[in-house]
A tleap script that builds the chain and sets N, CA, C and O, in Angstrom:
source leaprc.protein.ff14SB
mol = sequence {
  NMET THR GLU GLN ILE ALA GLU GLY PHE ASP
  VAL PHE LEU HIE ASP GLY ASP LYS ALA PHE
  GLY ALA VAL ARG ARG VAL HIE ALA HIE GLY
  ILE THR VAL TYR VAL GLU ASN ALA GLY ASP
  PHE GLU VAL PRO GLN SER ALA VAL LYS ALA
  VAL ASP ALA GLU LYS VAL THR LEU ASP PRO
  ALA ARG ILE ASP PRO LYS LEU ALA GLU ALA
  ILE ARG ARG ALA HIE SER GLY GLU ASP PRO
  SER ILE CPRO
}
set mol.1.N position { -37.489 -50.388 139.806 }
set mol.1.CA position { -38.557 -50.860 140.585 }
set mol.1.C position { -38.041 -52.152 141.447 }
set mol.1.O position { -37.148 -52.827 140.935 }
set mol.2.N position { -38.496 -52.490 142.584 }
set mol.2.CA position { -37.855 -53.689 143.263 }
set mol.2.C position { -38.779 -54.759 143.070 }
set mol.2.O position { -38.438 -55.941 143.121 }
set mol.3.N position { -39.880 -54.389 142.862 }
set mol.3.CA position { -40.832 -55.628 142.685 }
set mol.3.C position { -41.935 -55.218 141.814 }
set mol.3.O position { -42.279 -54.063 141.565 }
set mol.4.N position { -42.509 -56.444 141.328 }
set mol.4.CA position { -43.680 -56.372 140.405 }
set mol.4.C position { -45.286 -55.699 140.974 }
set mol.4.O position { -45.699 -56.145 142.044 }
set mol.5.N position { -45.889 -54.956 140.458 }
set mol.5.CA position { -47.183 -54.411 140.749 }
set mol.5.C position { -47.961 -55.619 140.888 }
set mol.5.O position { -47.716 -56.552 140.122 }
set mol.6.N position { -48.763 -55.716 141.663 }
set mol.6.CA position { -49.852 -56.447 141.802 }
set mol.6.C position { -51.219 -56.246 142.476 }
set mol.6.O position { -51.314 -55.668 143.559 }
set mol.7.N position { -52.099 -56.656 141.919 }
set mol.7.CA position { -53.702 -56.139 142.516 }
set mol.7.C position { -53.509 -56.180 144.001 }
set mol.7.O position { -52.801 -56.972 144.624 }
set mol.8.N position { -54.448 -54.940 144.603 }
set mol.8.CA position { -54.413 -54.970 146.178 }
set mol.8.C position { -53.112 -54.075 146.740 }
set mol.8.O position { -53.139 -53.691 147.909 }
set mol.9.N position { -52.114 -53.792 145.983 }
set mol.9.CA position { -51.258 -53.219 146.518 }
set mol.9.C position { -51.607 -51.480 146.657 }
set mol.9.O position { -52.047 -50.836 145.705 }
set mol.10.N position { -51.372 -50.986 147.773 }
set mol.10.CA position { -51.700 -49.531 148.224 }
set mol.10.C position { -51.028 -48.327 147.317 }
set mol.10.O position { -49.842 -48.492 147.034 }
set mol.11.N position { -51.550 -47.362 146.928 }
set mol.11.CA position { -51.255 -46.266 145.991 }
set mol.11.C position { -51.103 -45.187 146.599 }
set mol.11.O position { -52.045 -44.636 147.168 }
set mol.12.N position { -49.778 -44.663 146.578 }
set mol.12.CA position { -49.333 -43.359 147.336 }
set mol.12.C position { -48.781 -42.322 146.264 }
set mol.12.O position { -48.217 -42.782 145.271 }
set mol.13.N position { -48.913 -40.973 146.409 }
set mol.13.CA position { -48.085 -39.904 145.747 }
set mol.13.C position { -46.930 -39.666 146.356 }
set mol.13.O position { -46.021 -39.387 145.574 }
set mol.14.N position { -46.625 -39.680 147.584 }
set mol.14.CA position { -45.191 -39.433 148.227 }
set mol.14.C position { -44.944 -40.486 149.184 }
set mol.14.O position { -45.926 -40.992 149.726 }
set mol.15.N position { -43.653 -40.943 149.509 }
set mol.15.CA position { -43.570 -42.086 150.388 }
set mol.15.C position { -43.823 -41.405 151.912 }
set mol.15.O position { -43.196 -40.366 152.120 }
set mol.16.N position { -44.477 -41.784 152.724 }
set mol.16.CA position { -44.855 -41.660 154.060 }
set mol.16.C position { -46.255 -40.878 154.160 }
set mol.16.O position { -46.688 -40.551 155.265 }
set mol.17.N position { -46.936 -40.594 153.000 }
set mol.17.CA position { -48.158 -40.212 152.809 }
set mol.17.C position { -49.213 -41.329 153.324 }
set mol.17.O position { -48.933 -42.526 153.397 }
set mol.18.N position { -50.309 -40.839 153.627 }
set mol.18.CA position { -51.393 -41.747 153.598 }
set mol.18.C position { -51.911 -42.494 152.145 }
set mol.18.O position { -51.874 -41.841 151.102 }
set mol.19.N position { -52.353 -43.786 152.153 }
set mol.19.CA position { -52.703 -44.041 150.853 }
set mol.19.C position { -53.899 -43.694 150.743 }
set mol.19.O position { -54.794 -43.658 151.588 }
set mol.20.N position { -53.888 -43.319 149.179 }
set mol.20.CA position { -55.424 -42.979 148.690 }
set mol.20.C position { -55.957 -43.719 147.850 }
set mol.20.O position { -56.900 -43.335 147.158 }
set mol.21.N position { -55.471 -44.834 147.776 }
set mol.21.CA position { -56.349 -46.109 146.842 }
set mol.21.C position { -55.457 -47.201 146.698 }
set mol.21.O position { -54.455 -47.168 147.412 }
set mol.22.N position { -55.615 -48.244 145.863 }
set mol.22.CA position { -55.329 -49.426 145.588 }
set mol.22.C position { -55.398 -49.843 144.253 }
set mol.22.O position { -56.290 -49.475 143.489 }
set mol.23.N position { -54.284 -50.767 143.879 }
set mol.23.CA position { -54.372 -51.225 142.732 }
set mol.23.C position { -55.653 -52.388 142.124 }
set mol.23.O position { -55.884 -53.506 142.587 }
set mol.24.N position { -56.149 -51.904 141.302 }
set mol.24.CA position { -57.562 -53.064 141.159 }
set mol.24.C position { -57.031 -54.047 140.038 }
set mol.24.O position { -57.271 -55.253 140.104 }
set mol.25.N position { -56.204 -53.411 138.869 }
set mol.25.CA position { -56.114 -54.319 137.757 }
set mol.25.C position { -54.344 -53.818 137.194 }
set mol.25.O position { -53.829 -52.700 137.216 }
set mol.26.N position { -53.943 -54.748 136.867 }
set mol.26.CA position { -52.487 -54.522 136.238 }
set mol.26.C position { -52.616 -55.017 134.777 }
set mol.26.O position { -52.890 -56.188 134.514 }
set mol.27.N position { -52.441 -54.235 134.009 }
set mol.27.CA position { -52.252 -54.579 132.328 }
set mol.27.C position { -50.909 -53.811 131.790 }
set mol.27.O position { -50.158 -53.065 132.419 }
set mol.28.N position { -50.843 -54.261 130.327 }
set mol.28.CA position { -49.777 -54.162 129.855 }
set mol.28.C position { -49.006 -52.635 129.740 }
set mol.28.O position { -47.793 -52.516 129.563 }
set mol.29.N position { -49.772 -51.726 129.851 }
set mol.29.CA position { -49.128 -50.382 129.760 }
set mol.29.C position { -49.465 -49.549 131.079 }
set mol.29.O position { -49.300 -48.333 131.176 }
set mol.30.N position { -49.996 -50.446 132.150 }
set mol.30.CA position { -50.324 -49.550 133.365 }
set mol.30.C position { -50.964 -50.363 134.364 }
set mol.30.O position { -50.914 -51.588 134.474 }
set mol.31.N position { -51.579 -49.517 135.088 }
set mol.31.CA position { -52.331 -50.220 136.296 }
set mol.31.C position { -53.477 -49.368 136.160 }
set mol.31.O position { -53.383 -48.204 135.771 }
set mol.32.N position { -54.957 -50.126 136.587 }
set mol.32.CA position { -55.998 -49.476 137.173 }
set mol.32.C position { -56.016 -49.115 138.772 }
set mol.32.O position { -55.824 -49.983 139.624 }
set mol.33.N position { -56.221 -47.985 139.032 }
set mol.33.CA position { -56.136 -47.617 140.475 }
set mol.33.C position { -57.614 -47.265 140.955 }
set mol.33.O position { -58.308 -46.496 140.290 }
set mol.34.N position { -58.106 -47.894 142.217 }
set mol.34.CA position { -59.437 -47.622 142.729 }
set mol.34.C position { -59.185 -46.148 143.855 }
set mol.34.O position { -58.649 -46.391 144.936 }
set mol.35.N position { -59.499 -45.008 143.613 }
set mol.35.CA position { -59.363 -44.008 144.344 }
set mol.35.C position { -60.644 -43.932 145.271 }
set mol.35.O position { -61.773 -44.077 144.802 }
set mol.36.N position { -60.403 -43.694 146.629 }
set mol.36.CA position { -61.488 -43.604 147.538 }
set mol.36.C position { -62.317 -42.552 147.418 }
set mol.36.O position { -61.797 -41.436 147.432 }
set mol.37.N position { -63.573 -42.649 147.295 }
set mol.37.CA position { -64.472 -41.650 147.177 }
set mol.37.C position { -64.573 -41.161 145.559 }
set mol.37.O position { -65.281 -40.195 145.274 }
set mol.38.N position { -63.849 -41.863 144.562 }
set mol.38.CA position { -63.782 -41.212 143.162 }
set mol.38.C position { -64.041 -42.341 142.206 }
set mol.38.O position { -64.741 -42.147 141.212 }
set mol.39.N position { -63.382 -43.791 142.523 }
set mol.39.CA position { -63.893 -44.841 141.461 }
set mol.39.C position { -62.218 -45.080 140.972 }
set mol.39.O position { -61.161 -44.842 141.555 }
set mol.40.N position { -62.490 -45.585 139.806 }
set mol.40.CA position { -61.412 -46.387 139.139 }
set mol.40.C position { -60.515 -45.187 138.120 }
set mol.40.O position { -61.137 -44.286 137.557 }
set mol.41.N position { -59.134 -45.315 138.000 }
set mol.41.CA position { -58.425 -44.532 136.996 }
set mol.41.C position { -57.472 -45.359 136.143 }
set mol.41.O position { -57.023 -46.419 136.578 }
set mol.42.N position { -57.214 -44.981 135.161 }
set mol.42.CA position { -56.185 -45.602 134.270 }
set mol.42.C position { -54.874 -44.893 134.500 }
set mol.42.O position { -54.818 -43.710 134.162 }
set mol.43.N position { -53.886 -45.425 134.996 }
set mol.43.CA position { -52.496 -44.803 135.326 }
set mol.43.C position { -51.668 -45.575 134.385 }
set mol.43.O position { -51.579 -46.803 134.413 }
set mol.44.N position { -50.965 -44.670 133.410 }
set mol.44.CA position { -49.698 -45.287 132.635 }
set mol.44.C position { -48.711 -45.573 133.582 }
set mol.44.O position { -48.422 -45.035 134.651 }
set mol.45.N position { -48.115 -46.819 132.793 }
set mol.45.CA position { -46.617 -47.086 133.534 }
set mol.45.C position { -45.602 -46.183 133.574 }
set mol.45.O position { -44.645 -46.532 134.265 }
set mol.46.N position { -45.517 -45.000 132.975 }
set mol.46.CA position { -44.793 -43.711 133.077 }
set mol.46.C position { -44.971 -43.024 134.143 }
set mol.46.O position { -44.177 -42.124 134.417 }
set mol.47.N position { -46.173 -43.345 135.049 }
set mol.47.CA position { -46.517 -42.413 136.058 }
set mol.47.C position { -46.069 -43.027 137.304 }
set mol.47.O position { -45.991 -42.426 138.375 }
set mol.48.N position { -45.809 -44.131 137.130 }
set mol.48.CA position { -45.274 -45.191 138.449 }
set mol.48.C position { -43.891 -44.897 138.606 }
set mol.48.O position { -43.053 -45.149 137.739 }
set mol.49.N position { -43.610 -44.294 139.851 }
set mol.49.CA position { -42.289 -43.862 140.335 }
set mol.49.C position { -41.595 -44.847 140.947 }
set mol.49.O position { -40.491 -45.185 140.520 }
set mol.50.N position { -42.193 -45.452 142.075 }
set mol.50.CA position { -41.482 -46.719 142.689 }
set mol.50.C position { -42.554 -47.766 143.171 }
set mol.50.O position { -43.751 -47.512 143.300 }
set mol.51.N position { -42.028 -48.827 143.389 }
set mol.51.CA position { -42.945 -50.108 143.841 }
set mol.51.C position { -41.860 -50.965 144.795 }
set mol.51.O position { -40.838 -51.588 144.506 }
set mol.52.N position { -42.568 -50.703 146.094 }
set mol.52.CA position { -41.683 -51.525 147.220 }
set mol.52.C position { -42.504 -51.836 148.168 }
set mol.52.O position { -43.406 -51.023 148.370 }
set mol.53.N position { -42.467 -52.854 148.874 }
set mol.53.CA position { -43.056 -53.469 150.112 }
set mol.53.C position { -44.532 -53.386 149.864 }
set mol.53.O position { -45.238 -53.013 150.800 }
set mol.54.N position { -45.113 -53.706 148.648 }
set mol.54.CA position { -46.375 -53.993 148.312 }
set mol.54.C position { -47.103 -52.329 148.132 }
set mol.54.O position { -48.321 -52.153 148.164 }
set mol.55.N position { -46.174 -51.298 147.959 }
set mol.55.CA position { -46.826 -49.930 147.785 }
set mol.55.C position { -46.393 -49.725 146.534 }
set mol.55.O position { -45.510 -50.420 146.031 }
set mol.56.N position { -47.020 -48.688 145.886 }
set mol.56.CA position { -46.826 -48.048 144.622 }
set mol.56.C position { -47.012 -46.643 145.015 }
set mol.56.O position { -47.928 -46.213 145.717 }
set mol.57.N position { -45.886 -45.861 144.402 }
set mol.57.CA position { -45.660 -44.664 144.179 }
set mol.57.C position { -45.740 -43.689 143.140 }
set mol.57.O position { -44.771 -43.642 142.381 }
set mol.58.N position { -46.717 -42.876 142.935 }
set mol.58.CA position { -46.930 -42.146 141.536 }
set mol.58.C position { -45.918 -41.049 141.589 }
set mol.58.O position { -45.385 -40.615 142.610 }
set mol.59.N position { -45.716 -40.643 140.320 }
set mol.59.CA position { -44.819 -39.343 139.995 }
set mol.59.C position { -46.227 -38.381 139.899 }
set mol.59.O position { -47.105 -38.624 139.071 }
set mol.60.N position { -46.299 -37.366 140.774 }
set mol.60.CA position { -47.459 -36.405 140.586 }
set mol.60.C position { -47.421 -35.645 139.457 }
set mol.60.O position { -48.470 -35.194 138.999 }
set mol.61.N position { -46.316 -35.424 138.912 }
set mol.61.CA position { -46.042 -34.638 137.291 }
set mol.61.C position { -46.440 -35.660 136.275 }
set mol.61.O position { -46.402 -35.327 135.091 }
set mol.62.N position { -46.751 -36.654 136.547 }
set mol.62.CA position { -47.046 -37.459 135.395 }
set mol.62.C position { -48.665 -38.131 135.323 }
set mol.62.O position { -49.125 -38.825 134.416 }
set mol.63.N position { -49.353 -37.678 136.593 }
set mol.63.CA position { -50.685 -38.267 136.411 }
set mol.63.C position { -51.772 -37.352 135.771 }
set mol.63.O position { -51.446 -36.180 135.583 }
set mol.64.N position { -53.039 -37.752 135.410 }
set mol.64.CA position { -53.792 -36.858 135.092 }
set mol.64.C position { -54.391 -35.912 135.836 }
set mol.64.O position { -54.492 -36.021 137.058 }
set mol.65.N position { -54.829 -34.926 135.180 }
set mol.65.CA position { -55.311 -33.751 136.202 }
set mol.65.C position { -56.393 -34.158 136.982 }
set mol.65.O position { -56.524 -33.761 138.139 }
set mol.66.N position { -57.430 -35.161 136.266 }
set mol.66.CA position { -58.613 -35.475 136.883 }
set mol.66.C position { -58.124 -36.690 138.135 }
set mol.66.O position { -58.845 -36.844 139.121 }
set mol.67.N position { -57.133 -37.318 138.001 }
set mol.67.CA position { -56.567 -38.298 139.272 }
set mol.67.C position { -56.088 -37.422 140.191 }
set mol.67.O position { -56.446 -37.644 141.348 }
set mol.68.N position { -55.289 -36.371 139.979 }
set mol.68.CA position { -54.784 -35.493 141.120 }
set mol.68.C position { -56.261 -34.944 141.797 }
set mol.68.O position { -56.425 -35.036 143.013 }
set mol.69.N position { -57.076 -34.500 141.118 }
set mol.69.CA position { -58.148 -33.781 141.919 }
set mol.69.C position { -58.709 -34.818 142.880 }
set mol.69.O position { -59.027 -34.524 144.032 }
set mol.70.N position { -58.850 -36.354 142.240 }
set mol.70.CA position { -59.728 -37.366 143.050 }
set mol.70.C position { -58.847 -37.556 144.493 }
set mol.70.O position { -59.328 -37.758 145.608 }
set mol.71.N position { -57.315 -37.422 144.107 }
set mol.71.CA position { -56.432 -37.769 145.488 }
set mol.71.C position { -56.533 -36.940 146.377 }
set mol.71.O position { -56.278 -37.210 147.551 }
set mol.72.N position { -56.984 -35.606 145.908 }
set mol.72.CA position { -56.966 -34.714 146.763 }
set mol.72.C position { -58.231 -34.543 147.745 }
set mol.72.O position { -58.322 -33.884 148.781 }
set mol.73.N position { -59.084 -35.272 147.149 }
set mol.73.CA position { -60.416 -35.640 147.735 }
set mol.73.C position { -60.743 -36.838 148.191 }
set mol.73.O position { -61.897 -37.011 148.582 }
set mol.74.N position { -59.824 -37.872 148.233 }
set mol.74.CA position { -59.743 -38.844 148.403 }
set mol.74.C position { -60.275 -39.255 149.953 }
set mol.74.O position { -61.146 -40.107 150.130 }
set mol.75.N position { -59.685 -38.595 150.929 }
set mol.75.CA position { -59.947 -38.628 152.326 }
set mol.75.C position { -60.796 -37.448 152.949 }
set mol.75.O position { -60.803 -37.319 154.173 }
set mol.76.N position { -61.510 -36.583 152.143 }
set mol.76.CA position { -62.351 -35.637 152.520 }
set mol.76.C position { -63.601 -35.898 153.474 }
set mol.76.O position { -64.091 -35.125 154.297 }
set mol.77.N position { -64.048 -37.409 153.086 }
set mol.77.CA position { -65.235 -37.571 153.860 }
set mol.77.C position { -64.994 -38.278 155.411 }
set mol.77.O position { -65.895 -38.730 156.117 }
set mol.78.N position { -63.494 -38.249 155.753 }
set mol.78.CA position { -62.965 -39.034 156.915 }
set mol.78.C position { -63.220 -37.755 158.187 }
set mol.78.O position { -63.326 -36.567 157.883 }
set mol.79.N position { -63.282 -38.218 159.489 }
set mol.79.CA position { -63.326 -37.687 160.694 }
set mol.79.C position { -61.800 -37.399 160.991 }
set mol.79.O position { -61.024 -38.339 161.162 }
set mol.80.N position { -61.400 -36.135 161.048 }
set mol.80.CA position { -59.989 -35.845 161.189 }
set mol.80.C position { -59.297 -36.378 162.683 }
set mol.80.O position { -58.145 -36.704 162.969 }
set mol.81.N position { -60.412 -36.312 163.390 }
set mol.81.CA position { -60.280 -36.688 164.672 }
set mol.81.C position { -59.783 -38.124 165.229 }
set mol.81.O position { -59.285 -38.382 166.325 }
set mol.82.N position { -60.106 -39.086 164.004 }
set mol.82.CA position { -59.673 -40.534 164.369 }
set mol.82.C position { -58.371 -40.617 163.299 }
set mol.82.O position { -58.356 -40.426 162.083 }
set mol.83.N position { -57.360 -40.952 164.162 }
set mol.83.CA position { -56.099 -41.176 163.503 }
set mol.83.C position { -56.216 -42.342 162.517 }
set mol.83.O position { -55.240 -42.690 161.853 }
savepdb mol mol.pdb
quit
């Protein structure tokens, strides 16, 4: 990882995707991530794939299934015609 994670960093599953949330808190064993339309989720440090340019990318294979479902629904309330 090229930089330390800080509160407010955007969180992604894949580089180039739209952010699904943001880091709310950093703690010894991971981070708390706020997911749009779903709330806070604890993410272990082992699920963090990369940190760069104030962006955190998670490893989809290492996240909790409940978090994965929340990510799929994160932007469901948005109007798709608005970029």
